[in-house]
A tleap script that builds the chain and sets N, CA, C and O, in Angstrom:
source leaprc.protein.ff14SB
mol = sequence {
  NMET ILE HIE ASN VAL GLY THR ILE ASP ARG
  SER ILE ARG ILE ALA ALA GLY VAL ALA LEU
  ILE ALA ALA THR LEU LEU GLY TYR ILE GLY
  VAL TRP GLY TRP LEU GLY ILE LEU PRO LEU
  ALA SER GLY LEU PHE GLN VAL CYS PRO ALA
  TYR SER LEU PHE GLY LEU ASN THR CYS SER
  ALA SER SER SER LYS THR SER CARG
}
set mol.1.N position { 117.462 58.711 150.630 }
set mol.1.CA position { 118.784 59.289 150.768 }
set mol.1.C position { 118.761 60.247 151.959 }
set mol.1.O position { 117.825 61.030 152.116 }
set mol.2.N position { 119.770 60.179 152.771 }
set mol.2.CA position { 119.846 61.025 153.958 }
set mol.2.C position { 120.567 62.322 153.617 }
set mol.2.O position { 121.638 62.314 153.011 }
set mol.3.N position { 119.961 63.436 154.018 }
set mol.3.CA position { 120.575 64.743 153.796 }
set mol.3.C position { 121.695 64.949 154.800 }
set mol.3.O position { 121.567 64.586 155.970 }
set mol.4.N position { 122.799 65.538 154.335 }
set mol.4.CA position { 123.905 65.823 155.242 }
set mol.4.C position { 124.458 67.232 155.071 }
set mol.4.O position { 125.538 67.541 155.575 }
set mol.5.N position { 123.722 68.094 154.360 }
set mol.5.CA position { 124.136 69.479 154.159 }
set mol.5.C position { 123.089 70.380 154.812 }
set mol.5.O position { 121.923 70.369 154.417 }
set mol.6.N position { 123.507 71.157 155.806 }
set mol.6.CA position { 122.601 72.021 156.546 }
set mol.6.C position { 122.262 73.301 155.811 }
set mol.6.O position { 122.725 73.531 154.694 }
set mol.7.N position { 121.453 74.129 156.445 }
set mol.7.CA position { 120.917 75.339 155.819 }
set mol.7.C position { 121.995 76.351 155.456 }
set mol.7.O position { 122.031 76.832 154.323 }
set mol.8.N position { 122.862 76.678 156.386 }
set mol.8.CA position { 123.908 77.670 156.112 }
set mol.8.C position { 124.894 77.113 155.093 }
set mol.8.O position { 125.278 77.807 154.151 }
set mol.9.N position { 125.297 75.878 155.277 }
set mol.9.CA position { 126.207 75.201 154.348 }
set mol.9.C position { 125.579 75.169 152.945 }
set mol.9.O position { 126.258 75.410 151.947 }
set mol.10.N position { 124.301 74.874 152.887 }
set mol.10.CA position { 123.582 74.808 151.611 }
set mol.10.C position { 123.599 76.169 150.907 }
set mol.10.O position { 123.855 76.244 149.705 }
set mol.11.N position { 123.328 77.232 151.648 }
set mol.11.CA position { 123.317 78.582 151.065 }
set mol.11.C position { 124.689 78.971 150.516 }
set mol.11.O position { 124.791 79.560 149.440 }
set mol.12.N position { 125.729 78.641 151.257 }
set mol.12.CA position { 127.090 78.961 150.814 }
set mol.12.C position { 127.441 78.177 149.555 }
set mol.12.O position { 128.034 78.726 148.626 }
set mol.13.N position { 127.077 76.901 149.519 }
set mol.13.CA position { 127.366 76.065 148.350 }
set mol.13.C position { 126.649 76.581 147.104 }
set mol.13.O position { 127.243 76.657 146.029 }
set mol.14.N position { 125.377 76.935 147.248 }
set mol.14.CA position { 124.610 77.430 146.102 }
set mol.14.C position { 125.192 78.740 145.606 }
set mol.14.O position { 125.363 78.926 144.401 }
set mol.15.N position { 125.502 79.661 146.531 }
set mol.15.CA position { 126.071 80.953 146.147 }
set mol.15.C position { 127.430 80.777 145.460 }
set mol.15.O position { 127.700 81.421 144.447 }
set mol.16.N position { 128.279 79.912 146.005 }
set mol.16.CA position { 129.595 79.687 145.405 }
set mol.16.C position { 129.469 79.041 144.024 }
set mol.16.O position { 130.179 79.420 143.092 }
set mol.17.N position { 128.578 78.081 143.897 }
set mol.17.CA position { 128.376 77.420 142.607 }
set mol.17.C position { 127.886 78.388 141.537 }
set mol.17.O position { 128.391 78.402 140.414 }
set mol.18.N position { 126.896 79.192 141.903 }
set mol.18.CA position { 126.362 80.173 140.948 }
set mol.18.C position { 127.430 81.196 140.589 }
set mol.18.O position { 127.548 81.585 139.427 }
set mol.19.N position { 128.212 81.638 141.576 }
set mol.19.CA position { 129.267 82.622 141.321 }
set mol.19.C position { 130.326 82.067 140.372 }
set mol.19.O position { 130.762 82.766 139.457 }
set mol.20.N position { 130.740 80.829 140.578 }
set mol.20.CA position { 131.746 80.223 139.693 }
set mol.20.C position { 131.218 80.064 138.266 }
set mol.20.O position { 131.926 80.352 137.301 }
set mol.21.N position { 129.993 79.612 138.138 }
set mol.21.CA position { 129.413 79.432 136.805 }
set mol.21.C position { 129.237 80.782 136.121 }
set mol.21.O position { 129.531 80.914 134.933 }
set mol.22.N position { 128.762 81.788 136.856 }
set mol.22.CA position { 128.586 83.127 136.280 }
set mol.22.C position { 129.923 83.725 135.855 }
set mol.22.O position { 130.019 84.337 134.791 }
set mol.23.N position { 130.959 83.550 136.683 }
set mol.23.CA position { 132.284 84.079 136.330 }
set mol.23.C position { 132.824 83.408 135.073 }
set mol.23.O position { 133.503 84.045 134.267 }
set mol.24.N position { 132.524 82.133 134.908 }
set mol.24.CA position { 132.956 81.429 133.703 }
set mol.24.C position { 132.205 81.949 132.480 }
set mol.24.O position { 132.808 82.209 131.439 }
set mol.25.N position { 130.902 82.097 132.609 }
set mol.25.CA position { 130.102 82.580 131.483 }
set mol.25.C position { 130.461 84.002 131.085 }
set mol.25.O position { 130.381 84.361 129.910 }
set mol.26.N position { 130.859 84.821 132.070 }
set mol.26.CA position { 131.235 86.205 131.789 }
set mol.26.C position { 132.687 86.349 131.345 }
set mol.26.O position { 133.112 87.443 130.975 }
set mol.27.N position { 133.447 85.269 131.375 }
set mol.27.CA position { 134.817 85.291 130.897 }
set mol.27.C position { 135.855 85.727 131.910 }
set mol.27.O position { 137.001 85.981 131.537 }
set mol.28.N position { 135.488 85.824 133.189 }
set mol.28.CA position { 136.449 86.233 134.207 }
set mol.28.C position { 137.417 85.119 134.561 }
set mol.28.O position { 138.571 85.382 134.899 }
set mol.29.N position { 136.961 83.885 134.488 }
set mol.29.CA position { 137.819 82.747 134.790 }
set mol.29.C position { 137.686 81.732 133.666 }
set mol.29.O position { 136.783 81.823 132.833 }
set mol.30.N position { 138.577 80.783 133.653 }
set mol.30.CA position { 138.590 79.779 132.583 }
set mol.30.C position { 137.552 78.695 132.772 }
set mol.30.O position { 136.613 78.826 133.558 }
set mol.31.N position { 137.747 77.628 132.035 }
set mol.31.CA position { 136.773 76.540 132.024 }
set mol.31.C position { 136.693 75.804 133.358 }
set mol.31.O position { 135.713 75.099 133.598 }
set mol.32.N position { 137.681 75.942 134.228 }
set mol.32.CA position { 137.632 75.270 135.513 }
set mol.32.C position { 136.473 75.785 136.360 }
set mol.32.O position { 136.079 75.132 137.326 }
set mol.33.N position { 135.931 76.925 136.018 }
set mol.33.CA position { 134.794 77.478 136.742 }
set mol.33.C position { 133.534 76.635 136.625 }
set mol.33.O position { 132.609 76.773 137.425 }
set mol.34.N position { 133.502 75.757 135.620 }
set mol.34.CA position { 132.363 74.853 135.483 }
set mol.34.C position { 132.302 73.859 136.632 }
set mol.34.O position { 131.291 73.180 136.816 }
set mol.35.N position { 133.379 73.769 137.405 }
set mol.35.CA position { 133.343 72.941 138.610 }
set mol.35.C position { 132.339 73.480 139.625 }
set mol.35.O position { 132.020 72.810 140.608 }
set mol.36.N position { 131.846 74.685 139.385 }
set mol.36.CA position { 130.807 75.261 140.230 }
set mol.36.C position { 129.527 74.445 140.207 }
set mol.36.O position { 128.659 74.617 141.063 }
set mol.37.N position { 129.410 73.558 139.229 }
set mol.37.CA position { 128.246 72.672 139.172 }
set mol.37.C position { 128.230 71.748 140.389 }
set mol.37.O position { 127.157 71.396 140.879 }
set mol.38.N position { 129.392 71.355 140.877 }
set mol.38.CA position { 129.461 70.437 142.024 }
set mol.38.C position { 128.901 71.040 143.311 }
set mol.38.O position { 128.031 70.423 143.926 }
set mol.39.N position { 129.358 72.219 143.747 }
set mol.39.CA position { 128.748 72.776 144.957 }
set mol.39.C position { 127.284 73.175 144.747 }
set mol.39.O position { 126.480 73.100 145.676 }
set mol.40.N position { 126.943 73.596 143.534 }
set mol.40.CA position { 125.556 73.935 143.244 }
set mol.40.C position { 124.657 72.713 143.391 }
set mol.40.O position { 123.603 72.791 144.023 }
set mol.41.N position { 125.059 71.599 142.819 }
set mol.41.CA position { 124.264 70.373 142.902 }
set mol.41.C position { 124.180 69.856 144.331 }
set mol.41.O position { 123.109 69.444 144.777 }
set mol.42.N position { 125.298 69.872 145.056 }
set mol.42.CA position { 125.253 69.368 146.433 }
set mol.42.C position { 124.413 70.280 147.326 }
set mol.42.O position { 123.811 69.814 148.294 }
set mol.43.N position { 124.368 71.566 147.013 }
set mol.43.CA position { 123.503 72.469 147.767 }
set mol.43.C position { 122.039 72.271 147.441 }
set mol.43.O position { 121.189 72.306 148.330 }
set mol.44.N position { 121.743 72.065 146.173 }
set mol.44.CA position { 120.349 71.867 145.775 }
set mol.44.C position { 119.787 70.546 146.271 }
set mol.44.O position { 118.634 70.484 146.696 }
set mol.45.N position { 120.589 69.489 146.222 }
set mol.45.CA position { 120.120 68.166 146.639 }
set mol.45.C position { 120.368 67.879 148.115 }
set mol.45.O position { 119.906 66.857 148.624 }
set mol.46.N position { 121.081 68.749 148.809 }
set mol.46.CA position { 121.404 68.638 150.232 }
set mol.46.C position { 122.172 67.364 150.573 }
set mol.46.O position { 122.050 66.840 151.681 }
set mol.47.N position { 122.951 66.875 149.638 }
set mol.47.CA position { 123.760 65.680 149.869 }
set mol.47.C position { 125.170 65.938 149.338 }
set mol.47.O position { 125.347 66.337 148.187 }
set mol.48.N position { 126.162 65.707 150.184 }
set mol.48.CA position { 127.556 65.849 149.787 }
set mol.48.C position { 128.248 64.498 149.928 }
set mol.48.O position { 128.380 63.988 151.041 }
set mol.49.N position { 128.692 63.909 148.818 }
set mol.49.CA position { 129.370 62.614 148.898 }
set mol.49.C position { 130.620 62.647 149.770 }
set mol.49.O position { 130.917 61.665 150.450 }
set mol.50.N position { 131.344 63.735 149.766 }
set mol.50.CA position { 132.544 63.827 150.598 }
set mol.50.C position { 132.174 63.821 152.077 }
set mol.50.O position { 132.884 63.220 152.884 }
set mol.51.N position { 131.081 64.477 152.446 }
set mol.51.CA position { 130.622 64.441 153.833 }
set mol.51.C position { 130.280 63.008 154.237 }
set mol.51.O position { 130.599 62.577 155.345 }
set mol.52.N position { 129.633 62.278 153.338 }
set mol.52.CA position { 129.281 60.887 153.626 }
set mol.52.C position { 130.540 60.047 153.828 }
set mol.52.O position { 130.596 59.207 154.726 }
set mol.53.N position { 131.537 60.277 152.997 }
set mol.53.CA position { 132.786 59.528 153.072 }
set mol.53.C position { 133.494 59.733 154.407 }
set mol.53.O position { 134.037 58.789 154.982 }
set mol.54.N position { 133.484 60.976 154.899 }
set mol.54.CA position { 134.176 61.296 156.135 }
set mol.54.C position { 133.270 61.293 157.362 }
set mol.54.O position { 133.732 61.562 158.471 }
set mol.55.N position { 131.990 60.993 157.176 }
set mol.55.CA position { 131.060 60.922 158.294 }
set mol.55.C position { 130.642 62.271 158.849 }
set mol.55.O position { 130.289 62.365 160.024 }
set mol.56.N position { 130.673 63.310 158.040 }
set mol.56.CA position { 130.290 64.649 158.483 }
set mol.56.C position { 128.811 64.897 158.195 }
set mol.56.O position { 128.225 64.280 157.306 }
set mol.57.N position { 128.223 65.808 158.963 }
set mol.57.CA position { 126.829 66.154 158.781 }
set mol.57.C position { 126.609 67.548 159.350 }
set mol.57.O position { 126.891 67.774 160.526 }
set mol.58.N position { 126.111 68.492 158.550 }
set mol.58.CA position { 125.850 69.844 159.037 }
set mol.58.C position { 124.358 70.100 159.207 }
set mol.58.O position { 123.956 71.220 159.524 }
set mol.59.N position { 123.536 69.081 159.000 }
set mol.59.CA position { 122.089 69.199 159.221 }
set mol.59.C position { 121.782 69.090 160.704 }
set mol.59.O position { 122.537 68.503 161.479 }
set mol.60.N position { 120.647 69.675 161.077 }
set mol.60.CA position { 120.176 69.436 162.439 }
set mol.60.C position { 119.644 68.009 162.516 }
set mol.60.O position { 119.323 67.418 161.485 }
set mol.61.N position { 119.549 67.465 163.679 }
set mol.61.CA position { 119.156 66.064 163.849 }
set mol.61.C position { 117.761 65.784 163.298 }
set mol.61.O position { 117.525 64.704 162.756 }
set mol.62.N position { 116.840 66.721 163.423 }
set mol.62.CA position { 115.470 66.486 162.987 }
set mol.62.C position { 115.302 66.578 161.474 }
set mol.62.O position { 114.357 66.008 160.928 }
set mol.63.N position { 116.191 67.277 160.792 }
set mol.63.CA position { 116.021 67.461 159.351 }
set mol.63.C position { 116.972 66.616 158.511 }
set mol.63.O position { 117.034 66.794 157.294 }
set mol.64.N position { 117.710 65.703 159.130 }
set mol.64.CA position { 118.684 64.926 158.365 }
set mol.64.C position { 118.062 63.753 157.617 }
set mol.64.O position { 118.728 63.135 156.786 }
set mol.65.N position { 116.803 63.435 157.894 }
set mol.65.CA position { 116.140 62.347 157.201 }
set mol.65.C position { 115.188 62.906 156.158 }
set mol.65.O position { 114.659 64.007 156.309 }
set mol.66.N position { 114.981 62.148 155.117 }
set mol.66.CA position { 114.079 62.591 154.063 }
set mol.66.C position { 112.650 62.262 154.434 }
set mol.66.O position { 112.386 61.325 155.187 }
set mol.67.N position { 111.739 63.041 153.899 }
set mol.67.CA position { 110.327 62.753 154.093 }
set mol.67.C position { 109.762 62.137 152.827 }
set mol.67.O position { 110.248 62.410 151.730 }
set mol.68.N position { 108.757 61.322 152.971 }
set mol.68.CA position { 108.182 60.655 151.800 }
set mol.68.C position { 107.040 61.409 151.237 }
set mol.68.O position { 106.445 60.982 150.248 }
savepdb mol mol.pdb
quit
């Protein structure tokens, strides 16, 4: 699988995902906060299906391929 989420993008996604999930667990927002799982997962796995669909890539050229 080819990575398409770069370092800065990855950090923002993880932070936003954790913040949404934490806000839901603390009762600040409703159940829609569980959608924070999506940016969290795409940040952890460095793959965004929407980026693939639109042909976007925020990785540097050397790090966009997976290593075995």
